[in-house]
Each structure stands twice: as structure tokens, then as C-alpha cells.
DRENNU-574361 format. One record per atom (N, C-alpha, C): x, y, z; residue in one letter. Coordinates in steps of 0.02 Angstrom, whole numbers, plus 50000, padded with zeros to 5 digits. Each point is the difference from the previous one (the first is absolute). Layout:
N
XYZA ...
***
This chain:
176
566235529554533M 499724993249988M 499354998550025M 500035003050076L 499364998050035L 499425003949966L 500085006149977E 499405003949967E 499834996249945E 500434996649960L 499814995949937L 499554994450022L 500234997150057V 499504994050020V 499465003150024V 499965004650035L 499345002450026L 499485002449939L 500395003049960F 499575002949934F 499714993749964F 500424995149978Y 499684995149976Y 499454995650034Y 500124999350060T 499544996750046T 499345004049993T 499995006550025A 499435003749993A 499654999649931A 500375000849959S 499765000149926S 499534993449992S 500414994350012T 499644994350000T 499344998950039T 500045002050058I 499405000450045I 499475004149956I 500125005949980A 499655004349967A 499614997649938A 500424995049961L 499714997349945L 499584994050023L 500124995450035V 499734994050017V 499255002750042V 500065005750037A 499435001750032A 499465003349950A 500235003349957T 499615003549952T 499664992949962T 500434996949979I 499614994049959I 499474995650044I 500204999550060L 499444996650051L 499415005350006L 500165006150003A 499445004450007A 499524999849939A 500314999249943L 499514999349937L 499754993850000L 500114995150024T 499744992149995T 499614999050057T 499975003150053R 499574999250053R 499305000449979R 499514995350022A 499265000749985A 499645004350058A 500294998950056N 499695004150053N 500305007350012N 499705005349995A 500175006449988A 500435001650066A 499804998450063T 500455001750056T 500714997049991T 500044993549981H 500664997949993H 500385002849941H 499715002049956A 500325003449943A 500255007150029A 499635002150041L 500215007750033L 500614998950032L 499964994550048I 500564999050040I 500654999249971I 499964995949932Y 500614999749973Y 500145006849960Y 499525003549980L 500205006849967L 500405004150058L 499665000350060I 500345003150050I 500724998550005I 500144993450004L 500644997050004L 500445002449944L 499725000249935S 500395001549931S 500215007350024S 499505004250009L 500225007250013L 500475002150061L 500034995850043L 500595000050054L 500664998049969L 499864995449968A 500784997349959A 500185004749964A 499665004249961V 500225005249943V 500245005050054V 499675002950058A 500305004650039A 500734998650020A 500084993050016V 500704997650024V 500515001349946V 499754998049933V 500395001249943V 500185007649991V 499485005550007F 500285005749992F 500405002250058F 500014997650057Y 500345002750053Y 500764996949994Y 500054994049971V 500744996549988V 500315004249949V 499595002249943I 500305003349946I 500165007950017I 499915001050059G 500155007650017G 499405005349993G 499454997450005A 499395005449996A 499544998250073A 500195002650048P 499644999250061P 499335004049991P 500015005449979F 499415004149995F 499464996749960F 500204996949934A 499624996349966A 499744993450030A 500384997150048A 499854994350040A 499415001050047A 500135006650031A 499485001850046A 499325002149965A 499965003649955L 499535001149957L 499564993549975L 500334995049988E 499814993649980E 499574997250054E 500324999750059V 499614996350058V 499435005050022V 500085006150001V 499515004550030V 499435001549957V 500145000349925I 499445001049962I 499734993549967I 500364995149973Y 499764994949965Y 499834993550055Y 500484998450044A 499834994450043A 499575002350060A 500135006850006G 499535002250052G 499205002949976G 499965005649980A 499425004249982A 499654995749952A 500274998349936I 499574996449954I 499794992250015I 500424997350035M 499744993150026M 499535001050050M 500045004950039V 499424999650053V 499355001349963V 500065003749946L 499275001449954L 499864994249973L 500414995149974F 499864993649980F 499644996250046F 500334999450052I 499724995750059I 499275003350024I 499945006049993F 499305003050016F 499534996649953F 500185000549939V 499654997549940V 499824993750006V 500404995250025I 499904993450005I 499544998450056I 500085004150066M 499564999550050M 499255002649983M 500015005349967M 499405002149973M 499524994849960M 500444995949963L 499594995049959L 499914993250035L 499875000550075N 499914993650032N 499534996249974N 500074992749992L 499634995949964L 499504996250053L 500075002350063G 499654996350048G 500094994450029G 499654994750014D 500094994350036D 500324995049950D 499894999749939K 500424996149940K 500615002649991K 500145006450011G 500745002749988G 500364998650059G 499674999450065D 500374998650059D 500154993150002D 499564995049985R 500214993249990R 500604998649963R 499975002449932R 500555000449959R 500625002550019R 500015005450040E 500565003050020E 500264996250068E 499654996450038K 500274996250051K 500334993149968K 499774997849940Q 500374994149970Q 500615002249972Q 500145006349983L 500585002949964L 500525002050056L 499874999250066L 500435002550045L 500524994950033L 500044994249955K 500404994450014K 500735002249992K 500504997350039P 500705001749997P 500244999949928P 499754994949960Q 500325000649932Q 499815006449949Q 499575003950027V 499845005549967V 500455006050014V 500115000650074W 500365005450016W 500784999250018W 500284993649993I 500664998950019I 500515003149944I 499775001049939V 500495002449949V 499985008650006V 499445003350025P 500145006450010P 500355001850071P 500044995450044V 500245001050061V 500824998549989V 500174995549958I 500734998649988I 500305006949960I 499595001649942F 500245006549970F 500105005350052F 499515000950035T 500015005850049T 500585000050041T 500244993050034L 500555000750035L 500635000649970L 500114997649937V 500475001049954V 500155007249993V 499455003449986L 500145007749996L 500035003350064L 499784997750055L 500175002850053L 500785000050026L 500204992649985V 500755000150011V 500465004949950V 499805000549938E 500275003749958E 499965008950029E 499435001350013L 499965006350043L 500405001450052L 500064995250038V 500465001450060V 500735000449976V 500264996049944L 500614999849975L 500125007149970L 499555002049963V 500065007149970V 500085005350049V 499554999550050L 500025005750046L 500645000150046L 500204993650002S 500674999250051S 500565004549970S 499964999949930Q 500565003049970Q 499975008150009Q 500585003750014S 499915006150019S 499835005349956S 500014998349928T 499695004349960T 499744995949936T 499575002349971P 499704995949938P 500495000949948P 499894996349940A 500405000149947A 500075007949977A 500475000049948E 500155006749979E 499295004049978E 500025006150032I 499275003949977I 500375004649944I 499694999149942Q 500115003049935Q 499865007550004Q 499445001950020G 499755006650010G 499395000350054G 500095004150051L 499574999750051L 499415004349985L 499364996450000V 499365003249986V 499725001150060V 499755006550018T 499585001050058T 499364999549990T 499614999950054P 499294999649998P 499725006149959P 500275006150009K 499775006649979K 500024998449924K 500474997949967Q 500174998549929Q 499354994849975Q 500014994750045V 499474995049969V 499315004150003V 499795003450043G 499315003450015G 499905005649934G 500575004049988L 500055004449945L 499814997249928L 500354994250005T 499934995949933T 499314997549990T 499824995750054L 499254997449995L 499505004749990L 500065005750032F 499555005350001F 499965006949948F 500634998549965G 500155005149955G 499884996649932G 500434998849959P 499934996549931P 499604993949994P 499884996050059Y 499694994350004Y 499334999350042Y 499675006350010V 499425001650046V 499474995449959V 499975001949932L 499394995849969L 499964993450007L 500604996849986A 500114992450012A 499824996950066A 500185004850054V 499864998150078V 499265000650000V 499685004549979E 499265001150011E 499624994449951E 500244998449944I 499674994449968I 500064993950037I 500634998450030A 500034994750035A 499584998950059A 499905005650032S 499555000050062S 499284998949979S 499825002849939M 499254999649978M 499974992749983M 500404996349969L 500004993249979L 499884995150060L 500455001350060L 500034997350054L 499145000550032L 499835006350010L 499315000350008L 499454996649963L 500115000649944A 499554996849944A 499984992950012A 500544996350014G 500054992550011G 499775000050068G 500035002950052L 499724999750070L 499155000149993L 499755004849966V 499275000749988V 499754994549955V 500364998149948G 499694992749953G 500104995450050G 500534998250035S 500054993850030S 499394999250061S 499865005550025F 499415000750049F 499404998349963F 499815003449956H 499384997549954H 499964993149981H 500584997549969L 500004992649986L 499904995750059L 500305001250051G 499964996250058G 499195000350031G 499745006450000R 499395000250029R 499454997049954R 500174998949942R 499594996649946R 499984993350012R 500624997350014Y 500044992750004Y 499764997850072Y 500045004250054L 499694999150057L 499214999450001L 499745005349957D 499285000249993D 499784994349963D 500294997349947E 499834994549963E 499934993250051E 500525000450037G 500124993850046G 499425000450044G 499795004550033R 499455000650044R 499394999949960R 499815001749936E 499454997149969E 499924993149989E 500614997249976N 499964993149994N 499814995350059N 500325002750062S 499844996350053S 499295000650034S 499725007049985S 499345000150020S 499454996649953S 500204997949941R 499624998049956R 500044991650015R 500514998050032G 500024992450012G 499684998350061G 499855005650050R 499674998850057R 499234999849980R 499805004449957S 499275000549984S 499724993649969S 
***
């Protein structure tokens, strides 16, 4: 019964956090909700008996890929105008919902880890099997995904540079 409550709570948090990530105008706030959604999905994986999938979800998605997104957002720094806007968005009504969701997930995580064993494990999947599968029949898909991430990073860098260069040109024209 406890697993069922934990499952539905984590699922609800994942859905709500994903909707909030899609509807936020500020990229940083959307990213925070997306990380929260990915952590909730990891809790769901653990509750249904897939601890390795939960660990991969946290390490790969909530860890590595989100760090890449944060790097892109930092790289697209909008200067003083962006800093002023960001200070206005740091009011409690902006961050209170992610904090509440995170606390609920933390309570769920403590409850799940306090149980002696995860839910029934249908079939044990070892890291070796995952590696052989990813770099065996799916090696092309893995390489295409890595190239798409790299292309997105390079493209966002060029778009951000052009935006910053246009802003500098406009400000220098206003001074002359």
C-alpha cells in the first residue's frame, strides 16, 4: 500500500513539474522544474523495482544533461538587463513551489530507502548489459544523440553571441 501511495505521489509531482517546466517564461526556472520532474521519475523507477534505471535517470538526465543546459543558460548571459530581471524573479512566490515538491520527494526517498528491499525486481539488469546494449545494436542512436546535443550547444552559443553583439551595437549607437 505504501508503494502505491509513493508511486502516485511521485507521478503527480512529475506531471505537475513537467507542466510547470513547459509553461515558465524564464529558462532557469523551467530548468529547475525539469530537474525536479526527472528526479520524480527516478523515484517512480525505484518504487516499481528498477533501482538501476533510477540511478541512470539521476546520473545521466538529472545530472549530466541538466549541467549541459545550465552551462548553455550561463553562456547566454544577458548582462545587466538579465541580472535585473533575474533579481525580480527571486521572490518567494517563484521558488516556493519547487521547494515544496522537492521536500515531498525527499520524504518519499527517505520512506523508500528505509524499506529493506525495493519492490519486486522482475529481472536484474547489470551495468554490463546496459553498456553492451547501448554500444552494440544502439551505437548509432547513441552517437546521433551525442551529435544532436553538440549541435544544440554550438547553435545556442552562436545565437547567444549574435544577440549579445546586437545588444552592444545598439548601446554603442545610443551613446554616439
